[in-house]
N, C-alpha and C positions, 0 to 999 in steps of 0.2 A: 504494500500500500504506500503510495507516494504521499507527500505532505498535502493536506487539504484542510481548509477551515469550513468546508461545506459538508456538515454531517447529514447523513440520510435520516429522514423521519422514520422512527420505528412504528410500524403499523399505523394506527390512527393518531399516535402521539399522545394518547391519553391513558390507555390501559395496558396492562401486561397480563397475558394469560398465564395460568400455572405452568411453571417450568421455563417460561420465556425470560430472556435477559436482554438488556439494551447494550449492544456491543460498543467498544470504544469509538468507532466511526459512525455511530448512530446517536440519536437524541430523541427525547420526548418534545412536546410543545415547549416553547421558550419559557412560559410561566412555570411549568412543571420542572424544567431543567434548572431554572433559577432557584426553585424551592429545594431541589437536591443540592445545589451549590451552597445554599444557606446552611443545610445540614452539615456539609463538609466543614464549613467555617466553625460552626458550633462544636463539632467533634474535635477539631484540632485546637480549639481555643483554650481549653482547660490546661493543656500542656504548654502551648506556645507562650501564653502570657506569663507563666511562672518563671520562665528562664530570665527575661529581663528584670523581673521583680527580685529574683534571687541573686542576680549578678550586678545590678545597678544600671543596666542599659535602659535606654528610653523605650517604653512599650510601643509607642507609635512608630518609632523608627524600625524596631524589630518586626512589627506587623507589616510595615511597608516592604521590607526586604523578603518576607515570606511570600508576599504577593508577587513581587518582582521575580524571585527565584522560581516560583511555581510556573509563571508564564514562560520563563526562560527554559525550564525543564520541558514543558509541553512543546515549545517551538523546536528545540534541539532533537527531541524524540519524535518529531513529525506527527504529533497528535496520536501516536500509537499506544503509548504507555500511560495509563491514568495514575496520577499521583499528586499529592499536595506536599510541598516542602515547608515544614514548620521548624521551629527552633530546636536545635539538638541539645539534649541533656548532657551529651558528652563534653560540652564546653564549660559546664558549670564549675567543675573542679579546678581546671587550670585558670579560669578567670578569677575564681575566688582566691587562688594562690597568688596571682599577680596583684590583685587589689589589696590583699592583706599585707603584701610587701610594700604597699604605698607607691606602686608604680603607675596606677591610674588606668582608666578605661581605654585611653588612646594606645597604650602599650598592649593591652589585651586585644584590641582591634588588630594590631600588627600580627599577633599570634594567630588570630582567626584568619586573617588574609593569607598568611603563609600556609596554614593548614589547607585552605581552599586550593591554593596553587599546587600543593603536593597531591591532593585528591584529583585535581584536573590532570596532572601528569600521569598518575596511575590509570586514570580513565582512558587516556590516549594509548597507553601501552596495552591495556586490556582490549581496547577496540581493535587494535591491529594484531596482537599476539594471542588473544584469548585470555581466559581467566584461570586456567588450570594452574599456572604458577602461583596464584594467590592461595589456592588450596594447599600447595606444597609448603609455602612459607608460613602460612597461617592456618594450620589445621584446626578443627574444633577445640582441641585442648588449649591451644594458644589463644584463639579468639575468645573463648569462654572466660579464661583467666583475666584477660585484659578488660573485657566488659564488666566483669564482676568487681574488680578493684576500683574502677571508675565510679561505681555506685557506692560501694561500702566505704571508700575513702571519705565520703561526704557525711558520714554518720555524726562526727562532732558538730558540723554545721547545723544539722537538723536539731541536735540537742540544744545548741545555743539559742536557737529561735524558740524551741519548745519551752525551755526553762524561763523565758522572758514573760510568758503568760500561760502557765500550764493548764489552767481551766479552759481557756479559749482553744488552746492547742488540742486538748483532749476532746472537746466538743467537735472540732473539725475532723479529727481522726476517726472518731466513732461515726460521724455522719458519712464520711467517705466509705467506710467499711460497710455500713448498713445499706446504703444506696446500691452498692455493688451486688448485694444478695437479695434485696427486697424487690428489685425491678428487673425486668427483662428488656431486651432490645436496646434502643437508643438511650433511654433514660439510664439503664444500668451501666452502659458504656461511658456515660457522662458523669460518673461518680466523683471524679476529681473536681470538675467544674462545679457541680451542684454541692459537693461537700464544702468547697471553699465559700460558696454563697451562704450556706448555713452558718459556717464559722464567722463569716464577715458580719452577718446580721447579729449574731451573738456578741461579737466584739463591739458593735455599735452600742448595744445595750449596756456594755461595760465601760463605755467612754474611752475606748482604745483607738477610735478612728478620728482623724483630724481632716475636715473637709475644706480647710482654708485654701489649699492649692486648687481644689476643684472650682471653687467660687471665682478664683482669679483667672482660670484658664479660658481661652477662647473656644468657641464652638468649631471654628474652621481655621486651619493653619497647616503649614508644612511640618513634617517630622523634623526632629533636631539631628541633623547630620554632623559628623565630625570625622576628621582624618586620623589615620593611625600614626603612631610614633614608633619608629624602629628601635628595637632593643633585642639583640640576638640572645641575650641571657635567658629570655623566657621561652624560647622555642622548644627546649627540652620538655617543658610542661605540656605543650600543645601537640607536638608531633604524634604521641600515642593516640590522640583522638582520630587521626587519619585511619588507623586500623579499625576503630569502631565504626566510622562512617562507611568504610568499605564493606564491613560486615552487614551494616544496616541496609545499605543500598542493594547488595546482592540478595539479601533475605527478602527485601521488598519485591524485587523483580521476580523472584521465584514464587512468592506468595501470589502475586497478581497473575502470573502465568498459570498457576494451579487453579485459581479461581475462574479465570476467563477461558481456560482450555487452549490458550495460545502459547506458542513457543517464543519467549522473549529473551532467550540466552544471547542472541546477537545484539541486544540492546543494553547489556550490562555495562559495556564500555561507555556508551552515550549517557547512561544514567549517572555514572560516576563523573563524567565530564560536566554534565548539567549541574549536579550538586556542588562540584568543585568550583564552577564559575559563580554559582549563587552564593556560596560561602565566601569566595574571594571578594565579590562586590559588597557583600554585607560587611565584611571587615574593613573594606575601603571606605564605607560610608557611615559606620557607627552602629551597625546592627549585629545581632548575634548570628553565629553560624547556623546553617540549615541542614536538614536531613529529610529523607522520605518518611512519611508518617503512617504507622500501623493503624492509628485511630481511624483513618479514612478508608482503610481496607474494611473495617467493620461496617461503615456506612454502605459500602458497595455490597457487602454480603447481605445486609438487611434489605436494601432497596432493589438489588439485582440490576442496578443501573451502573454500567462501567463507562459511560460516555465521558470522553475528555471535555466535552462542552460544559458539563457540570463543574469541572475543575477550573475552567476559564471563568465561570460565574463566581466560583468561590474566591479566586484570585482578585476579581473585580470588587467583590464585597469587602475583602480584607484591605484592599487599597483604599476604599472609601472610608473605612474605619480609621485607617492610619492618618487621615487628613482631619481628624477631630481631636485636637489637643485636650479637650475636656474629658473625652473618653480615656485617653492615656493617663490623665490626672487621677481619675477614679481608680484605675488599676494600681497606681502608685500609693493609694491610701490603704491597701491591704496590710494589716499589721503583722508584726513578727510572730505573734502567737498562732495566727491562722497558717502562716507559712511553716511554722514548726510542726503543726499537726499534719499537714498534707505532705511535707517532705519526709516525715518519719516513714511513711509508706512509700513515697515516690522514690527516694534514694535507695531504699531497700529493694524496690521492684527493679531498678536498674541493675543492682547487684545480682538479683535472682535471674535476670535475663541471661546473664553469663552462665549461671548454673543450668538454666534451661537448655542452653546450647550444648552443654555436656550431656545432659539427659537425652535430648532428642537425637543426638548423634552417637549415643551409646558409648561414650568414652569410658574405657575400662580402668578403674582406679585400683584394680588388682595388679596392674602393671606398675612397677616401682618408679619408673620415670614420671608417669602421670601423677602419682601420689606425691612424689617429692616436689615436683614443680608446682603443683597446686597448693601444697601446704606452705611452702616458702613464700610464694607470691602473695597469698592471702594475708599473711602476717605483715609483709612489707607494705602492702597497700593499705590495710586497715589501720596499722600503727603509724602510717605516713612516715616511713623512714626518709631521712633527708641526707643529702651529701652535697658539699660545695667544693668546687675546684675551679681555679682561675677566675674567681668572681661569679661563676655560674652555679646556681643552686638547682639541684635535682630533687623533686619531691617523690612521695611514695608511688604515684602513678607512673612517672617517668622511669624510676628505678625498677619498679615492678614489671613494666612493659618490656624494657630491655632485658631484664633478668629472665622473663618468660621465654623470649626468643632464644637467648643465648643458652640457657639451661636445657630447654627442651631439645633443641637441635644438637647441642654439644653432648648431652648425656646419651641421646639416641646414637650419635656417631661413635662414641666410645663403647657403648654397649654392643653395637653391631661388630665393631672391631674385635671385641673380646668374645663375641658369640653369646652374650648374656641377654641380649634384647633383640626381639624380632621387629619387623617393620609395621606391625599391626597395633593400633591403639584401641580397638573397639571390641565390645562384647558381641559375640555371635549367638544366633538363636539356639545352637546346640550346646552352649555352655550351661553348666548347672550352677556355677557361681563365678564371680569375677576373679576370685583368688586362684581358680584352677587354670586361668589363662596363661 
């Protein structure tokens, strides 16, 4: 399919018979397509707005670059691959490390920009050479470990916010948990957004919300753009995020492929290129880095509408919201207690995504290399080991990521040389227990 902005109308454009789906190159009537697009905005919003709140970036600017990156993604992928690019949680830890060192958001933006450039480079290589080399360099054992420590490394940050207003934090956390099990469909998937709303209302009753900035903010205005400030010392904190973005994008492409029944393997490279460019420009203009969003896969699963037209509508709505400073000011009033409650689960979920990678790929922890690497890296990441050399500081994520790659491949090589390790990491169906591997 060549690039086209002319989507075919599916049937009468109004109804879907049981078992029918709206393909990426089809659409419903424009009002219905816009409605689906609005659902995509709501679905991604609960996660996207938390990143700037937790890192100090401007919410309107971040929202602007999610809209820009989504449009860029759709253009580069020729309207074949449905996806919304929202704010990546992978950047929270390195941004927090940079700002805690009093280097400022401009320096963090430099790290985001370089991360995007590296992802773009990897995308170009994958586009021309295929993605098999990624599987060799970053097998599930490695990817799972790096994703896990990026989440678990943030545990102290969650506690700092939680302890500032423990009652509000607990109300928020309980609301997030209950909504996820009390409701099905879209409402259940919006548990983070709705839980934050519950916590926010409770915080208002406790006098924890200051609306002064909201009253002063204009209804219409441009986002606050700013340029990055180069500082090579922070790159060690950001480079590991590239590995996470690669894993997220490949996982997204394969999930959409499974859902739509289409083979998108030839677009893994362009997906990485698109996200790399989006992240690069976000860093260049003062927004947070982007990634493909699983939340929007949930909307497609519920609606059976895979139309890329709906994502264009979503990008347009997000763009309009980014032009309302008052909206951004409201987001900035969310108090620390609410953030502490939601991040207690959110950061843990990021860590558990890494564990899920191990489980889904049946990584065998009966193998000494896997157990050794996993054990050491978890402690390094959670305890946030730090090391400084030549004025450059390496935190737990940077050290843990490098250690994972070096230990895994190094120990495997030594084991093969000694004949004590085979080349297989995984549990097979005929195994009775992992320890027998």
